[in-house]
N, C-alpha and C positions, 0 to 999 in steps of 0.2 A: 297564326292570327293573334293580334293583341287582345288581352283580356279586357272585358268591359268594365265600366265604373262599378257596377253592382258586384262583379266577381272579385274585384280588388277589395271592396268594402268587406266582402265575406271573408277574404283572407285575413284582413285586419282584425275583425272581431272574432271569427271562429278559429283562426289559426294562430296568429302571432301571440296574442295574449293567453290563449289556452295553453300553448306550449310553455310560455313563461311561468304560468301558474302551476301547471301539472309538474313541471320539473322541480318545483320547490315544495309543493304540497307534500310529496312523499318524504321530504326531509323534515317536515314540521312535527313537533311533539304531539302526542296523541291526546293529552289532557289539557283542559283549559288553563289549569294552574301552571303546568310546565311551559305551555305556550306563552303565557304572560311573563314568566320568568325569562324565557329566551328573548322575548322582545325587550325587556328591561336591560338585559345584558348587552344586547345590540345597541340600544340607545346609549348605554354607558360607554361602550367602545367608541361610538361616534363622537362623543364629547371630548375624547382625548386630543390633546394638542399634538401637532406635528404628525398626524395620522397620514400615512402615504396615500396618494391619490387613488391608487388601485384598491387599497383596502377600504377607503371611504366609499368608493363606488360599490364594492361588494356588500358592505354593511347596509347602505341605503337601499340597494336593490333587494337584499334579503328582507329587510323590514317591510318594504313596500309590497313585495310579493306575498309575504305572510298576511298582510292586511287585505290584499286582493283575494287570497285563498279563503279567508274567513268573511269576506264581503263587508269588511269595515270600511266602506267607501268614504264616509264623511271624515273618519280619522285619517285615512290615507290622504285625502285632499288637504287637510290642515297640515299634515306632516310635510308633504312635498312642496306645497306652495310657500310654506314658511321657510323651508330650506332654500328654495330658489330665490326668494326675496333676500335672504341673508347672504347668499353666495351667488351673486349675479354673474361671476366670471367662471363658474363651474362649466366645463366643457360638455357635461352630460345633462345640462338643464333641459335640452330639447326632449330627452328621454323621460325625465321626471315629469315634465309638463304634459307629455303624451300620455303617461299613466294617469295624470290628473284629468285630462280630457276624457279618457276612457271611463274613469270613475264617474264623472258627470253623466256620461252616456248611460251607464248602468243605473243611475238614479233618475233617468229620463229628464235630465235637465239640459236639453239640447242647446239653448242659448248660451249657457255657461261653457258647455263643451266647445261650441263654435268660437267663443272668445279665446279659449286656450289653444285650439288648433291654429287660429289666426295669429295668435301671439307667437307661437313657435316659429311660424314662417317668417314673421317680420322682425323677430328679435334674437332668434337662436340659430347658431351654426348647424347645418344639416349633419345628421348622423345616419348610419345604417344599423338596422335592427333586424336580425334574421334575414339579412340580405336585401332588406327593403329600405329605401330612403324614407326617413321620418317626414321630411317635407312632402314627399309624394303621398304618403299615407294621410297626412293632414289635408292636403288638397282634395283627395278623393272623398274624405269624409265631409269636408266643407261643402263640396258640391252636392252631397247627399242631403245635408241637414239645413243648409242656409235657405231662408225664405226671401232674401233680399236680392232682387235682380242685379243691382249695381255690384253687390259683393260677388254674386255668382259669375258675372262677366269677368271680374278680376281673377277669380279662381280658374275659370276656363282658359283665359289667356295665359296665365302663368303655367298651367299644366301643359298646354300646347307648346309653349316656348321652351320649357325646361325638360319635359319628359315625353316627347312625341313618340318615342319608340315603345313606350310602356302602356299606351292607351290606344283605343280605337279612334284615330284622329278624324275619320270621316264622321262618326257620330258626334264627336265634340264640336266640329265645325257647325253642324246642324243645330245642336242645342245652344251654342253660342249665338247663332243667328236669331233663334227664338227669344233669347234673353234681350238681345238688342231691340227686337220688335217690342217687347214688353216695356222697354224704356223709351220707345219712340225714336231710337237711333237708327233711322231707316237706311242711311247711306252705309253704315257699318253692318247693318243686317243684310243688305244686298251683297256686300263684299263677302260676308261669311257664307251666305247661301251659294255664291259663285265658287268659293273655296270648296264647299261641300260637293258641288256638282263636278268639280275638277278631279275629284278622287275616283280611282278606277272602280271601286265597289259601290259608288253612290246609288246606282240604279238597282242594286240587288240587296243592299244592307237592310236588315230588319232592326228598327229602332223601337224599343218599348214605349208604348204610348203615342207613337207617331207612325201609324200604319201607311200613311201616304206622303212620307217625307220627301221622296224624290219628286213626285208630281207637284207637290205644293211649292217646292223650291224652284223647279223648272218653270212653272206658270208665273211665279212672281218675277223671276229674272227675265223671262221672255217678254212679259208685259212691260217691264221697265225699259227694255231695249226697243220696244215697238214705237211707231209714231203716234198711236192712240187717236188717230184722226177719224175713227168711226164713232166716237163718243158724242153724245148730245148733251146740251146744257140742262135739259129737264126731261122728265118722263113724258110730259105733254108733247114736247117737240119731237121726241123719238116716236111716240105713238102716231102722231100726225104724219110724219115722214113715211113710216111703214105703211100706213093705210093708203096714203096717196100713191105709193109705188104699186100697191096691189091693185088699186083702181085702174091705174094706167098700164098694168101688166108690164111694169118696168123692172125686169129681172136684174138689169145692170145696177140699178139703184139699190135693190135689195142686197145684191152681192157686196156693194160698197158698205152698207149699213151693218152687215154681219161683223161681229168681233173677229179680228185677225189673230187673236191669241186665245186658245182654249175654247173655241166655239164647239158646242156639242149638238148632236142630234140623236135622240135615243127614246126608247119607251120609258114609261114611268117606273118600270121595275128595274131598269138598268142602273148600275152604279156610275155616277158621273166621273169617277176615277178610272173606270174601265177604258183601256185604250181604244176599244172598238166603238166607244161613244164619241170619240173625237172625229169630227167630220170636216172635210174641206171640199165642198162641191158648189156648183153653180145652181141658182134657182131656175135657170132657163128650162131645163128638162121637166120641171114640175109645173111650170106656168103655161107654156105654150099648149094650146088646145084644151085647156081646162078652164072651168069657171070658178074662180077663187072668190070666196066670201069671208067676211069677218063679223064678229059681234060689235055692236056700236060701243059697248062699254067693256072695260077690262073686267076680268073674272073677279068674283068676290073673294077669292083666295089671295088676291094681291095685298101687299102691305107696303109700308114706307120704303122698304129696301128692295122689294121684288114685285114684279107684275107679270100677269099672264094675259095674253090676247088669244081668244079662241078663233081659229080660222078653219075653213073646210073647202073641199073640192080639189085637193092637190093630186090625188091619184085614186084608182079603184081599190088598191090594196089597203091603204090607210088614208081615208079622206080627211080626218080631223087632225090638225096640228095646233098645238098651243105654242105660240111664240113667247119665249121667256126673256123678259127684260130685267136688268139688274143694275142697282146703283153701284158705281165704281168705288171700291174701297182701296185707296192708294194715297195715304197721307204724305208720302214723300214728295208728291207733286200737288200743291194746293189748287192748281188750275185744272187738274184732272179729277182729283178727289171729290166725290159727290156728284159727278156727272152720271149719265146713264148710258148703258150699252145693250145691244141685242146680243145676249150671251149664248142662246141656244134654242133648240126645238124639242118639244116632247110630242111623241107620236101617240095618237089615240085619245080617247076621252080621259079626263082627269080621274084618277083613282081616289 
């Protein structure tokens, strides 16, 4: 199974740089004065003309890791960024700027770290460090620290396109869909949710912070694919139609008014995401032979987006049913968004 984003980030911070640091700390001089002398010697060697590329890499790497080992992060940043600016064609700049981004992360300067991670992807040739692509490591960290949905969308798409075998693609499709929703890109959000649902493990995957990922995606996609012809222009119109159908004992009308996607019937203690709460039944068996009544006014618990109508007389076991009405939240279709639907039934008195 592919490692998750979080686990790759852990490899990056706890593994890659720890190995680099520890491999060099043991070779560092034990006293501050000798350490300083060593650094000065390394700086002097670096200034030599016609220094072979391999030697230049070794010297810069030793200087940098010495600074990392002593937590001289600001000095490290100045050293590496100055070198990268003065040597834009250095093939190892991706590595030097990766160290720079890491130093900023250690200083808790995430916006600056994000700048350098992003800069590496856009301006530097990819390299491998400890068997890992630098671009891949950058994208993993950008996804973790970026607060901008537009940027995160770009990072998700790039990592899906370039490194699909190294990530949990199912999780990334879902998280990409959420980012598209945040940006109001509903068509793209629906496509990403459909891509998520098409994965074999979509119904079983556990996504941190998204306990109902599969159900949420399925409901949205199903609603989009439905005719939505059970919705009403206003709460008043829906309430009037429901009451009239009850008065006339018109179970066929009630069956038409029920939402055809995600309609539930459950007790107040049940979870709406529980599959046992999803019901598809006719009202006929509960209306014929019973005397159904309703309150003239909607329940006081109603609000601008939800409403409850108390009814009773449905059966001997649970006489009281609260009919639950909900404003449709579907910005992708302005003609449907803001209309009202009969979304479910709560059995028993309100808790």
